[in-house]
C-alpha positions in Angstrom: 18.8 -40.5 -40.1 20.7 -39.2 -37.2 24.0 -37.2 -38.2 27.1 -39.0 -36.9 30.0 -37.4 -34.8 33.6 -38.2 -35.2 36.5 -38.7 -32.9 40.2 -39.2 -33.9 43.1 -40.1 -32.1 46.5 -41.5 -32.5 48.0 -44.6 -30.9 51.3 -46.3 -30.5 51.1 -47.9 -34.2 48.2 -46.3 -35.7 45.8 -43.4 -36.2 42.2 -44.2 -35.8 39.0 -42.4 -36.8 35.5 -43.5 -35.0 32.3 -42.2 -36.1 28.8 -43.1 -35.1 25.4 -41.4 -34.4 25.3 -40.2 -30.7 22.7 -42.9 -29.6 25.2 -45.5 -30.8 27.6 -44.8 -28.1 26.7 -44.9 -24.5 29.0 -44.5 -21.2 28.4 -44.0 -17.8 28.4 -40.4 -18.2 26.2 -39.8 -21.2 26.4 -40.2 -24.9 28.9 -39.6 -27.8 31.8 -41.3 -29.2 34.5 -39.2 -28.1 33.6 -39.0 -24.1 33.1 -42.6 -24.2 36.6 -43.3 -25.7 38.5 -41.0 -23.6 36.9 -42.0 -20.3 35.3 -45.5 -20.3 36.7 -47.5 -23.0 40.3 -47.2 -22.0 39.3 -47.7 -18.4 37.6 -51.0 -19.6 33.9 -50.5 -17.9 30.8 -48.6 -18.2 30.6 -48.2 -22.0 28.8 -49.7 -25.0 29.6 -48.5 -28.5 28.7 -49.3 -32.2 31.2 -47.3 -34.3 32.4 -47.1 -37.6 36.3 -47.1 -37.6 39.2 -46.6 -39.9 42.7 -47.1 -38.9 45.9 -45.9 -40.6 49.7 -46.3 -39.9 50.6 -43.6 -37.5 51.3 -40.3 -39.3 49.3 -41.3 -42.3 45.7 -40.2 -41.2 45.5 -37.8 -44.0 46.4 -40.2 -46.7 43.1 -41.5 -48.4 45.0 -44.6 -49.5 43.9 -45.8 -45.9 40.3 -45.1 -46.1 39.3 -48.0 -48.2 38.4 -50.3 -45.3 35.7 -49.2 -42.9 34.8 -51.2 -40.1 31.8 -51.8 -38.3 32.8 -52.5 -34.5 30.7 -53.2 -31.5 32.3 -52.4 -28.3 31.8 -53.4 -24.7 33.3 -54.3 -21.5 35.0 -57.9 -21.2 32.5 -60.7 -20.1 34.6 -60.8 -16.8 34.4 -57.0 -16.4 30.6 -56.8 -17.2 28.8 -59.8 -18.4 25.5 -57.8 -18.9 27.0 -55.2 -21.7 29.0 -58.2 -23.0 25.7 -60.4 -23.5 24.2 -57.2 -25.2 27.2 -57.2 -27.5 26.8 -60.9 -28.5 23.3 -60.3 -29.1 23.8 -57.4 -31.4 26.4 -59.1 -33.3 24.5 -62.2 -33.7 21.5 -60.1 -35.0 23.7 -58.0 -37.3 25.1 -61.3 -38.7 21.5 -62.6 -39.3 20.5 -59.5 -41.6 22.4 -60.5 -44.9 24.5 -57.8 -44.7 26.9 -59.1 -47.3 24.0 -58.6 -49.9 23.1 -55.3 -48.7 26.6 -54.0 -48.9 27.1 -55.3 -52.1 23.9 -53.6 -53.6 25.3 -50.3 -52.5 28.4 -50.7 -54.8 30.7 -51.7 -52.1 32.4 -55.0 -51.0 32.0 -56.8 -47.9 34.7 -58.4 -45.6 33.9 -60.7 -42.8 34.7 -59.5 -39.3 37.4 -60.7 -36.7 37.2 -62.0 -33.2 33.6 -63.5 -33.9 33.5 -66.7 -31.8 31.5 -66.4 -28.6 34.5 -66.9 -26.6 36.7 -64.0 -28.5 33.4 -61.9 -28.2 33.6 -62.3 -24.5 37.3 -61.9 -23.9 37.8 -58.6 -25.9 36.3 -55.2 -25.6 36.0 -54.5 -29.4 34.8 -57.0 -32.3 34.9 -56.4 -35.8 31.5 -57.5 -37.5 32.5 -56.8 -40.8 34.3 -54.1 -42.9 33.0 -52.3 -46.0 35.6 -52.1 -48.7 35.6 -49.1 -51.1 37.1 -48.4 -54.4 39.3 -45.7 -55.2 36.3 -43.2 -56.6 34.2 -44.0 -53.5 36.9 -42.8 -51.2 36.5 -39.2 -50.2 39.2 -36.6 -49.2 39.0 -37.2 -45.5 38.5 -40.3 -43.3 35.1 -38.7 -42.0 33.8 -38.1 -45.3 34.5 -41.6 -46.4 32.8 -43.1 -43.1 29.7 -40.8 -43.8 29.4 -42.2 -47.3 29.3 -45.6 -45.9 26.9 -44.6 -43.1 24.6 -43.2 -45.3 24.7 -46.2 -47.3 24.4 -49.1 -44.6 24.0 -47.0 -41.4 20.0 -47.3 -41.4 20.3 -51.0 -41.7 22.8 -51.0 -38.7 20.8 -48.5 -36.7 17.5 -50.5 -37.1 19.4 -53.7 -35.2 20.9 -51.0 -32.6 17.3 -50.0 -31.9 16.2 -53.2 -30.8 18.5 -53.2 -27.8 18.2 -49.4 -27.1 15.7 -49.5 -24.2 18.1 -51.8 -22.2 21.0 -49.5 -22.8 18.9 -46.5 -21.7 17.9 -48.5 -18.7 21.5 -49.2 -17.9 23.0 -45.8 -18.5 20.0 -43.6 -18.0 19.9 -41.8 -21.2 
């Protein structure tokens, strides 16, 4: 399984950590979560990402209390900006939702929480869609958000990665990498 890389940043109301294998996040200039977020996500175009994300209130990034909810997000430009990438996002979300992930997550000892913004219209109108969240109990939470995300990725990442692989050739064709 490919190693995940992480990127963290603060926003107006929260701190976020994003982690993903390099090939899960593509942008017009290459691969990788930090460059894609800085250059393309904020600009709203030329990106596609599948990321694990944890948010915590601003200034609380080091508090493990907030690491209990690791979200899987699929990100692309809105349909209005780039219908091709948004259609890929919709396809990938639908495929992930058909994978019985609730059961697979439960089998790993975690809890499953359904995602948000999952209607077709919401997916088309938003850059980011949370497909599901993995909920962890106290003893499953590690001392850093990155370590906690790695625990979730090691358990669920292979299943998610096999679904991401189904669209990788189209992403390579689009982004050249």
